[in-house]
LUMTILUM-91624 format. One record per residue (C-alpha): residue in one letter; x, y, z. Coordinates in steps of 0.1 Angstrom, whole numbers, padded with zeros to 4 digits, always signed. Layout:
LUMTILUM-91624
AXYZ ...
This chain:
LUMTILUM-91624
M+0675-2191+0867 S+0694-2162+0881 A+0671-2130+0902 N+0683-2107+0878 P+0677-2124+0836 K+0698-2112+0810 I+0677-2101+0780 S+0694-2102+0749 P+0688-2075+0722 S+0693-2098+0692 V+0665-2126+0704 I+0645-2094+0712 Q+0652-2082+0671 Q+0649-2114+0661 W+0609-2119+0676 L+0599-2085+0659 S+0615-2096+0625 E+0594-2129+0627 R+0567-2107+0642 I+0551-2132+0670 G+0534-2123+0691 I+0538-2119+0730 N+0520-2150+0741 E+0540-2173+0709 V+0568-2152+0732 E+0560-2171+0765 Q+0554-2201+0749 R+0588-2201+0730 L+0605-2190+0771 V+0586-2220+0789 S+0599-2241+0759 L+0634-2231+0765 G+0633-2231+0805 H+0631-2202+0818 D+0611-2192+0853 D+0586-2167+0856 V+0610-2142+0862 S+0633-2146+0832 I+0602-2145+0809 A+0580-2115+0824 A+0614-2094+0818 H+0613-2107+0783 V+0586-2100+0779 Q+0586-2064+0793 E+0614-2057+0769 F+0599-2072+0741 K+0568-2049+0740 K+0586-2020+0750 V+0610-2019+0723 K+0577-2032+0701 Y+0558-2002+0710 A+0589-1978+0705 R+0592-1995+0668 R+0551-1988+0666 Q+0557-1948+0681 N+0583-1939+0660 A+0564-1951+0629 G+0537-1930+0641 F+0558-1895+0642 I+0574-1900+0609 Y+0535-1905+0596 V+0525-1874+0616 A+0559-1854+0601 I+0546-1863+0569 G+0516-1853+0569 A+0521-1824+0592 F+0543-1813+0555 L+0519-1823+0530 G+0495-1803+0550 F+0523-1769+0553 I+0528-1779+0514 S+0488-1779+0506 C+0489-1747+0524 V+0512-1728+0511 V+0504-1735+0472 T+0466-1728+0482 M+0477-1693+0489 I+0503-1688+0461 N+0477-1702+0435 P+0498-1711+0409 I+0472-1729+0389 P+0435-1715+0396 E+0424-1746+0377 W+0438-1769+0408 N+0428-1742+0437 D+0400-1770+0448 F+0427-1797+0447 F+0453-1780+0467 L+0428-1768+0492 Y+0406-1802+0495 G+0423-1829+0481 L+0462-1827+0497 T+0445-1815+0527 S+0422-1840+0536 L+0448-1861+0529 A+0474-1849+0548 I+0446-1846+0577 V+0444-1884+0571 I+0483-1888+0571 V+0481-1873+0607 F+0455-1889+0622 T+0470-1922+0611 G+0500-1915+0626 F+0484-1904+0662 F+0469-1937+0660 Y+0501-1949+0659 I+0515-1930+0688 F+0485-1929+0713 E+0474-1962+0704 
């Protein structure tokens, strides 16, 4: 193989869609006859794309949680239905916090 391995984005996407692990990627590359440099480059690119997807999902969770928290805050301040004040103040705010922290987990893990 060459010193600068060519990494196919379609192969990386296929591996991601199959949800295989890093060890399985390495085994497949070894079985295809790639050298150590090519395997390392492919695994590095696989990890980069995999973690980018996870980070994007985390940002989506944070945005949804922030929006839900904002809606909860506004509805609590407006207080259109006084009997539901506790639901909006404690229920939706707690749910928003859980969603935001789930997003943080996906981003920073």
